[in-house]
C-alpha positions as a Markdown table, in Angstrom:
| # | Residue | x | y | z |
|---|---|---|---|---|
| 1 | Met | 0.3 | 0.1 | 0.2 |
| 2 | Gln | 1.1 | 3.5 | -0.8 |
| 3 | Tyr | 0.2 | 6.6 | 0.9 |
| 4 | Arg | -0.6 | 10.1 | 0.0 |
| 5 | Glu | -0.9 | 13.5 | 2.0 |
| 6 | Leu | -4.1 | 14.3 | 2.9 |
| 7 | Gly | -4.2 | 17.8 | 1.9 |
| 8 | Arg | -3.2 | 20.2 | 5.1 |
| 9 | Thr | -3.7 | 18.1 | 7.9 |
| 10 | Gly | -0.4 | 16.1 | 7.9 |
| 11 | Trp | -2.1 | 12.8 | 7.6 |
| 12 | Lys | -1.0 | 10.0 | 5.4 |
| 13 | Val | -3.5 | 8.1 | 4.3 |
| 14 | Ser | -3.9 | 5.1 | 1.9 |
| 15 | Glu | -4.4 | 5.2 | -1.6 |
| 16 | Ile | -7.3 | 2.6 | -1.6 |
| 17 | Ser | -9.3 | 3.2 | 1.5 |
| 18 | Phe | -13.0 | 2.2 | 2.5 |
| 19 | Gly | -15.9 | 4.0 | 1.4 |
| 20 | Ala | -18.7 | 2.7 | 4.4 |
| 21 | Trp | -22.0 | 3.3 | 2.6 |
| 22 | Ala | -22.4 | -0.2 | 1.1 |
| 23 | Ile | -22.2 | -1.6 | 4.7 |
| 24 | Gly | -24.7 | 1.1 | 6.6 |
| 25 | Ser | -27.8 | 1.0 | 3.7 |
| 26 | Ala | -29.0 | 1.0 | 0.4 |
| 27 | Trp | -26.8 | -1.5 | -1.2 |
| 28 | Gly | -29.1 | -4.6 | -0.9 |
| 29 | Glu | -28.9 | -7.3 | 1.7 |
| 30 | Val | -25.5 | -6.7 | 4.5 |
| 31 | Asp | -24.3 | -9.4 | 7.1 |
| 32 | Asp | -22.8 | -6.9 | 9.8 |
| 33 | Arg | -20.4 | -10.0 | 10.6 |
| 34 | Glu | -19.0 | -10.1 | 7.0 |
| 35 | Ser | -18.7 | -6.0 | 7.2 |
| 36 | Ile | -16.4 | -6.2 | 10.2 |
| 37 | Ala | -14.9 | -8.6 | 8.6 |
| 38 | Ala | -13.9 | -6.7 | 5.6 |
| 39 | Leu | -13.4 | -3.4 | 7.4 |
| 40 | His | -10.3 | -5.6 | 9.3 |
| 41 | Arg | -9.4 | -7.3 | 6.5 |
| 42 | Ser | -8.8 | -3.9 | 4.7 |
| 43 | Ile | -7.0 | -2.5 | 7.8 |
| 44 | Asp | -5.0 | -5.6 | 7.9 |
| 45 | Leu | -3.8 | -4.7 | 4.3 |
| 46 | Gly | -2.8 | -1.2 | 4.7 |
| 47 | Val | -5.9 | 0.7 | 5.2 |
| 48 | Asn | -6.0 | 3.7 | 7.5 |
| 49 | Phe | -8.6 | 5.8 | 6.1 |
| 50 | Ile | -12.5 | 5.3 | 6.3 |
| 51 | Asp | -15.2 | 7.3 | 5.1 |
| 52 | Thr | -18.8 | 7.2 | 6.3 |
| 53 | Ala | -21.8 | 9.1 | 7.7 |
| 54 | Asp | -24.2 | 9.8 | 10.0 |
| 55 | Val | -27.4 | 8.7 | 7.9 |
| 56 | Tyr | -25.7 | 5.1 | 6.5 |
| 57 | Gly | -28.2 | 2.8 | 8.0 |
| 58 | Asp | -28.8 | 5.8 | 10.6 |
| 59 | Gly | -25.9 | 5.6 | 12.2 |
| 60 | His | -25.2 | 2.1 | 11.6 |
| 61 | Ser | -22.3 | 2.4 | 9.4 |
| 62 | Glu | -20.3 | 4.5 | 12.4 |
| 63 | Arg | -21.4 | 2.0 | 14.9 |
| 64 | Leu | -19.5 | -1.1 | 13.2 |
| 65 | Ile | -16.4 | 1.4 | 12.6 |
| 66 | Ala | -16.3 | 2.2 | 16.5 |
| 67 | Gln | -16.7 | -1.6 | 17.0 |
| 68 | Val | -13.5 | -2.4 | 14.8 |
| 69 | Lys | -11.9 | 0.3 | 16.2 |
| 70 | Arg | -12.2 | -0.6 | 19.7 |
| 71 | Asp | -10.9 | -4.0 | 18.5 |
| 72 | Arg | -7.5 | -2.5 | 17.2 |
| 73 | Pro | -6.6 | -0.3 | 20.4 |
| 74 | Gly | -3.3 | 2.0 | 19.2 |
| 75 | Glu | -3.9 | 1.4 | 15.6 |
| 76 | Glu | -4.0 | 4.7 | 13.7 |
| 77 | Ile | -7.7 | 4.4 | 11.6 |
| 78 | Ile | -8.5 | 7.9 | 10.6 |
| 79 | Val | -12.5 | 8.2 | 10.3 |
| 80 | Ala | -14.1 | 10.9 | 8.2 |
| 81 | Thr | -18.3 | 11.2 | 8.9 |
| 82 | Lys | -20.8 | 13.3 | 7.4 |
| 83 | Ala | -23.0 | 15.4 | 8.3 |
| 84 | Gly | -26.2 | 17.3 | 7.0 |
| 85 | Arg | -28.4 | 14.3 | 5.2 |
| 86 | Arg | -30.4 | 14.2 | 8.5 |
| 87 | Leu | -32.9 | 17.3 | 7.4 |
| 88 | Pro | -36.0 | 16.1 | 6.1 |
| 89 | Gln | -35.4 | 18.5 | 3.5 |
| 90 | Gln | -32.5 | 19.9 | 2.0 |
| 91 | Val | -32.4 | 23.7 | 2.9 |
| 92 | Thr | -29.5 | 25.8 | 3.8 |
| 93 | Asp | -32.1 | 27.0 | 6.6 |
| 94 | Gly | -31.6 | 23.8 | 8.4 |
| 95 | Tyr | -27.8 | 24.2 | 8.6 |
| 96 | Thr | -27.9 | 26.2 | 12.0 |
| 97 | Ala | -25.3 | 25.8 | 14.9 |
| 98 | Glu | -27.8 | 23.9 | 16.6 |
| 99 | Asn | -28.5 | 21.3 | 14.4 |
| 100 | Leu | -24.5 | 21.1 | 13.2 |
| 101 | Asn | -23.9 | 20.5 | 16.4 |
| 102 | Ala | -26.2 | 17.8 | 17.1 |
| 103 | Trp | -25.3 | 16.1 | 14.0 |
| 104 | Val | -21.7 | 16.2 | 15.4 |
| 105 | Asp | -22.3 | 15.3 | 19.0 |
| 106 | Arg | -24.6 | 12.1 | 17.8 |
| 107 | Ser | -21.7 | 10.9 | 15.5 |
| 108 | Arg | -19.2 | 11.5 | 18.1 |
| 109 | Gln | -21.2 | 9.1 | 20.2 |
| 110 | Asn | -21.8 | 6.8 | 17.3 |
| 111 | Leu | -17.7 | 6.8 | 16.8 |
| 112 | Asp | -17.2 | 6.7 | 20.2 |
| 113 | Thr | -15.1 | 9.4 | 20.4 |
| 114 | Asp | -14.8 | 12.7 | 21.8 |
| 115 | Cys | -13.0 | 14.4 | 18.9 |
| 116 | Leu | -14.1 | 13.3 | 15.5 |
| 117 | Asp | -11.2 | 13.1 | 12.9 |
| 118 | Leu | -12.7 | 14.7 | 9.7 |
| 119 | Val | -16.2 | 16.1 | 9.1 |
| 120 | Gln | -17.8 | 16.7 | 5.9 |
| 121 | Leu | -20.8 | 18.9 | 4.8 |
| 122 | His | -23.0 | 15.7 | 3.1 |
| 123 | Cys | -24.1 | 17.1 | -0.3 |
| 124 | Pro | -25.5 | 20.5 | 0.7 |
| 125 | Pro | -27.8 | 22.5 | -1.4 |
| 126 | Thr | -25.3 | 24.6 | -4.1 |
| 127 | Glu | -26.2 | 27.9 | -2.2 |
| 128 | Leu | -25.1 | 26.5 | 1.0 |
| 129 | Tyr | -21.4 | 27.4 | 0.0 |
| 130 | Tyr | -22.1 | 31.2 | -0.3 |
| 131 | Met | -23.1 | 31.1 | 3.4 |
| 132 | Pro | -20.1 | 31.7 | 5.1 |
| 133 | Glu | -21.5 | 32.0 | 8.6 |
| 134 | Val | -22.2 | 27.8 | 7.8 |
| 135 | Phe | -18.5 | 27.4 | 7.7 |
| 136 | Gly | -18.0 | 29.7 | 11.0 |
| 137 | Ile | -19.7 | 27.4 | 13.0 |
| 138 | Leu | -17.5 | 24.6 | 11.5 |
| 139 | Asp | -14.4 | 26.7 | 12.7 |
| 140 | Asp | -16.3 | 27.2 | 16.3 |
| 141 | Met | -16.7 | 23.2 | 16.3 |
| 142 | Val | -13.1 | 22.6 | 15.6 |
| 143 | Lys | -12.1 | 25.6 | 18.5 |
| 144 | Ala | -14.4 | 23.4 | 20.9 |
| 145 | Gly | -12.4 | 19.9 | 20.4 |
| 146 | Lys | -15.3 | 18.6 | 18.6 |
| 147 | Ile | -13.9 | 17.8 | 15.0 |
| 148 | Arg | -10.5 | 18.2 | 14.0 |
| 149 | Tyr | -10.7 | 18.9 | 10.5 |
| 150 | Tyr | -13.6 | 19.5 | 7.9 |
| 151 | Gly | -14.3 | 19.4 | 4.3 |
| 152 | Val | -17.1 | 18.8 | 2.2 |
| 153 | Ser | -19.1 | 16.1 | -0.2 |
| 154 | Val | -20.3 | 17.9 | -3.3 |
| 155 | Glu | -22.2 | 16.7 | -6.2 |
| 156 | Lys | -21.0 | 19.4 | -8.8 |
| 157 | Val | -17.4 | 20.6 | -9.6 |
| 158 | Glu | -18.6 | 24.2 | -9.4 |
| 159 | Glu | -19.4 | 23.5 | -5.9 |
| 160 | Ala | -16.1 | 22.0 | -5.2 |
| 161 | Leu | -14.5 | 25.0 | -6.4 |
| 162 | Lys | -16.6 | 27.2 | -4.3 |
| 163 | Ala | -15.7 | 25.0 | -1.2 |
| 164 | Ile | -12.1 | 25.6 | -1.8 |
| 165 | Glu | -12.2 | 29.1 | -1.3 |
| 166 | Tyr | -12.9 | 28.8 | 2.5 |
| 167 | Pro | -9.3 | 28.7 | 4.5 |
| 168 | Asn | -10.1 | 25.5 | 6.5 |
| 169 | Val | -12.0 | 23.5 | 3.8 |
| 170 | Gln | -9.7 | 20.7 | 4.0 |
| 171 | Thr | -11.1 | 17.8 | 1.8 |
| 172 | Val | -13.5 | 17.8 | -0.9 |
| 173 | Gln | -15.0 | 14.2 | -1.9 |
| 174 | Ile | -16.3 | 13.9 | -5.5 |
| 175 | Ile | -17.2 | 11.5 | -7.5 |
| 176 | Phe | -14.2 | 10.8 | -10.1 |
| 177 | Asn | -14.2 | 7.4 | -12.4 |
| 178 | Met | -13.9 | 6.4 | -15.7 |
| 179 | Phe | -17.6 | 7.4 | -16.5 |
| 180 | Arg | -17.0 | 11.0 | -14.5 |
| 181 | His | -14.0 | 12.8 | -15.9 |
| 182 | Arg | -14.6 | 16.2 | -15.7 |
| 183 | Pro | -13.0 | 17.0 | -12.1 |
| 184 | Ala | -9.5 | 16.6 | -13.7 |
| 185 | Glu | -10.4 | 19.5 | -15.9 |
| 186 | Leu | -10.2 | 22.5 | -13.5 |
| 187 | Phe | -10.7 | 21.4 | -10.0 |
| 188 | Phe | -7.9 | 19.6 | -9.5 |
| 189 | Pro | -5.1 | 21.6 | -10.3 |
| 190 | Glu | -6.7 | 24.5 | -7.9 |
| 191 | Ala | -6.8 | 22.0 | -5.0 |
| 192 | Lys | -3.8 | 21.1 | -5.7 |
| 193 | Arg | -2.7 | 24.8 | -5.9 |
| 194 | Arg | -4.4 | 25.1 | -2.4 |
| 195 | Arg | -3.2 | 21.5 | -0.9 |
| 196 | Val | -6.9 | 20.3 | -0.8 |
| 197 | Gly | -7.2 | 16.7 | 0.1 |
| 198 | Ile | -9.3 | 14.6 | -2.8 |
| 199 | Leu | -11.4 | 11.6 | -2.0 |
| 200 | Ala | -12.6 | 10.1 | -5.1 |
| 201 | Arg | -16.3 | 8.8 | -4.3 |
| 202 | Val | -18.1 | 6.2 | -6.5 |
| 203 | Pro | -14.9 | 5.2 | -7.6 |
| 204 | Leu | -16.6 | 2.2 | -9.5 |
| 205 | Ala | -19.7 | 3.5 | -11.0 |
| 206 | Ser | -21.8 | 2.2 | -8.5 |
| 207 | Gly | -20.5 | -1.4 | -9.3 |
| 208 | Leu | -20.9 | -0.7 | -13.4 |
| 209 | Leu | -17.0 | -0.4 | -13.4 |
| 210 | Thr | -16.4 | -3.7 | -11.8 |
| 211 | Gly | -17.3 | -5.6 | -15.5 |
| 212 | Lys | -19.5 | -7.7 | -13.5 |
| 213 | Met | -22.8 | -6.5 | -14.2 |
| 214 | Thr | -25.1 | -7.4 | -17.4 |
| 215 | Pro | -28.4 | -6.2 | -18.9 |
| 216 | Thr | -30.3 | -8.5 | -16.7 |
| 217 | Ser | -28.4 | -7.7 | -13.6 |
| 218 | Glu | -31.2 | -7.7 | -11.2 |
| 219 | Phe | -31.3 | -5.2 | -7.8 |
| 220 | Ser | -33.0 | -5.7 | -4.5 |
| 221 | Ala | -35.9 | -2.8 | -3.5 |
| 222 | Asp | -33.7 | -1.4 | -0.9 |
| 223 | Asp | -30.5 | -1.1 | -3.5 |
| 224 | His | -30.3 | 2.7 | -4.7 |
| 225 | Arg | -28.9 | 1.1 | -8.4 |
| 226 | Asn | -32.8 | 0.1 | -8.3 |
| 227 | Phe | -35.0 | 2.9 | -6.2 |
| 228 | Asn | -33.1 | 5.6 | -7.9 |
| 229 | Arg | -31.9 | 5.1 | -11.3 |
| 230 | Tyr | -33.5 | 8.2 | -12.2 |
| 231 | Gly | -33.0 | 10.5 | -9.2 |
| 232 | Gln | -36.4 | 9.5 | -7.6 |
| 233 | Ser | -34.6 | 9.6 | -4.1 |
| 234 | Phe | -31.7 | 11.8 | -4.4 |
| 235 | Asp | -29.2 | 13.4 | -6.8 |
| 236 | Arg | -28.7 | 11.0 | -9.9 |
| 237 | Gly | -25.5 | 11.2 | -10.1 |
| 238 | Glu | -25.2 | 9.0 | -7.0 |
| 239 | Thr | -26.4 | 6.1 | -9.0 |
| 240 | Phe | -24.3 | 4.6 | -11.6 |
| 241 | Ser | -22.5 | 8.0 | -11.8 |
| 242 | Gly | -25.5 | 9.4 | -14.0 |
| 243 | Val | -24.6 | 7.1 | -17.0 |
| 244 | Asp | -27.7 | 5.5 | -18.7 |
| 245 | Tyr | -27.0 | 1.8 | -17.6 |
| 246 | Asp | -27.2 | 0.1 | -21.3 |
| 247 | Thr | -24.5 | 2.6 | -22.5 |
| 248 | Gly | -22.5 | 2.1 | -19.4 |
| 249 | Leu | -22.0 | -1.7 | -20.4 |
| 250 | Gln | -20.9 | -0.8 | -23.6 |
| 251 | Ala | -18.6 | 1.1 | -22.8 |
| 252 | Val | -17.1 | -1.2 | -19.9 |
| 253 | Glu | -16.9 | -4.0 | -22.7 |
| 254 | Glu | -14.6 | -1.8 | -24.8 |
| 255 | Leu | -12.9 | -0.7 | -21.7 |
| 256 | Lys | -12.3 | -4.2 | -20.5 |
| 257 | Ala | -9.7 | -4.5 | -23.9 |
| 258 | Leu | -7.5 | -2.5 | -22.5 |
| 259 | Ile | -6.3 | -4.7 | -19.1 |
| 260 | Lys | -3.0 | -5.6 | -19.2 |
| 261 | Asn | -0.8 | -7.1 | -17.2 |
| 262 | Gly | -3.7 | -9.1 | -15.3 |
| 263 | Gly | -6.1 | -7.9 | -13.0 |
| 264 | Thr | -9.8 | -7.4 | -12.9 |
| 265 | Met | -12.0 | -4.5 | -14.4 |
| 266 | Ala | -12.6 | -3.0 | -11.3 |
| 267 | Gln | -8.8 | -3.5 | -10.2 |
| 268 | Phe | -8.1 | -1.5 | -14.0 |
| 269 | Ala | -10.7 | 1.4 | -13.1 |
| 270 | Leu | -9.2 | 2.1 | -9.3 |
| 271 | Arg | -6.0 | 2.1 | -11.2 |
| 272 | Trp | -6.7 | 4.3 | -13.7 |
| 273 | Ile | -8.1 | 6.8 | -10.8 |
| 274 | Leu | -4.6 | 6.8 | -9.1 |
| 275 | Met | -2.7 | 7.8 | -12.2 |
| 276 | Phe | -3.8 | 11.4 | -11.5 |
| 277 | Asp | -1.6 | 12.5 | -8.6 |
| 278 | Ala | -4.1 | 15.4 | -7.2 |
| 279 | Val | -6.4 | 12.5 | -5.8 |
| 280 | Thr | -5.3 | 11.7 | -2.3 |
| 281 | Cys | -7.5 | 8.3 | -2.3 |
| 282 | Ala | -10.3 | 6.5 | -3.7 |
| 283 | Ile | -12.9 | 5.1 | -1.6 |
| 284 | Pro | -14.3 | 1.8 | -2.8 |
| 285 | Gly | -16.8 | 0.0 | -0.8 |
| 286 | Ala | -16.7 | -3.6 | 0.1 |
| 287 | Lys | -19.2 | -6.1 | 2.0 |
| 288 | Arg | -17.0 | -9.0 | 2.6 |
| 289 | Pro | -13.6 | -9.4 | 2.5 |
| 290 | Ser | -13.0 | -10.5 | -0.6 |
| 291 | Gln | -14.1 | -7.6 | -2.2 |
| 292 | Ala | -11.8 | -5.6 | 0.2 |
| 293 | Glu | -8.8 | -7.6 | -1.1 |
| 294 | Asp | -10.1 | -6.9 | -4.5 |
| 295 | Asn | -10.0 | -3.0 | -4.3 |
| 296 | Ile | -6.8 | -3.0 | -2.5 |
| 297 | Ala | -4.8 | -5.1 | -5.4 |
| 298 | Ala | -5.8 | -2.3 | -7.2 |
| 299 | Ala | -2.9 | 0.0 | -5.7 |
| 300 | Asp | -0.1 | -3.1 | -6.4 |
| 301 | Leu | -1.3 | -2.5 | -10.6 |
| 302 | Pro | 1.4 | -0.8 | -12.5 |
| 303 | Pro | 0.8 | 2.6 | -13.9 |
| 304 | Leu | -1.5 | 2.7 | -17.0 |
| 305 | Thr | 0.3 | 3.5 | -20.2 |
| 306 | Asp | 0.1 | 6.5 | -22.2 |
| 307 | Met | -2.2 | 4.5 | -25.2 |
| 308 | Gln | -4.4 | 3.3 | -22.3 |
| 309 | Met | -5.0 | 6.4 | -21.2 |
| 310 | Ala | -5.5 | 8.1 | -24.1 |
| 311 | Arg | -8.0 | 5.4 | -25.4 |
| 312 | Ile | -9.9 | 5.6 | -22.0 |
| 313 | Arg | -10.8 | 9.5 | -23.2 |
| 314 | Glu | -11.9 | 7.9 | -27.0 |
| 315 | Ile | -14.2 | 5.9 | -25.2 |
| 316 | Tyr | -15.6 | 8.0 | -22.7 |
| 317 | Gly | -16.4 | 10.8 | -25.7 |
| 318 | Lys | -17.9 | 8.3 | -27.5 |
| 319 | Tyr | -20.6 | 6.9 | -24.9 |
| 320 | Ile | -20.5 | 8.9 | -21.5 |
| 321 | Arg | -19.6 | 12.5 | -21.9 |
| 322 | Ala | -22.6 | 13.9 | -23.6 |
| 323 | Gln | -24.4 | 12.4 | -20.7 |
| 324 | Val | -22.4 | 13.5 | -17.5 |
| 325 | His | -20.1 | 15.9 | -18.6 |
| 326 | His | -22.1 | 19.3 | -18.5 |
| 327 | Arg | -24.3 | 18.2 | -15.6 |
| 328 | Trp | -21.7 | 17.6 | -13.1 |
């Protein structure tokens, strides 16, 4: 495992880290014993950064992580969580000092810690990025010792660029994968210049980039790939990165032809993300130890060639660009 600096925090985190949405909710059936085993296996293999949120399973994901941390006393395991999605509706008026403190206090309890490592605003409305008073509330929580650092999780590149104008935003979590190229164009250079950490979320496009899905694949009723395919429940870009499912399958078939030196399609997709030095880490999910092992093995693959990188851009332009590039 290799490690990269996380913004200006002083932490060095694993290039492949652990996204804990899947072990909390909205990804079909989950077994807590398997989830805990996946977390342990990831840490055994060098993962030292876990991303979660207070709404993943209504705090269940946070509590599982706390259990794993208790099982491994003395080990440095950095946990990032998120706040804001507990609002019944996403309105800026809900981001008050009272609410933010209540959400943070609940996460502190779930994660069994006095001070949270990193708190991220959880894809708030775009207008919130023009409200410096909200970031002032986060500054006050840092001073109070409730959180060490804070960042944002965003839907759009424009939100990311606005967020990093605030001097104490340490990290930006943004969808970046073979089906979502736009962040690399303008945002990455600016984040690098400001020494802001980048967490690449949805790195496998909700599983499309694993190469394991087919036109007949089915998803359970409680899986967002079933109930949010067209943005019925939250932003459409969260599910399959906003790409039409059948179109995504066509693109994956062409991407598979580029794989060399072994490895799976998922590992190839993760290794592509690591080709961008502005990225701190990718945060794929894993519900079982075997999935965690497969994800982490991507870090050991050789760098992609110039030819592979160019061909990936061509495939993106052919199938994906018109669907997503202008939206997110």
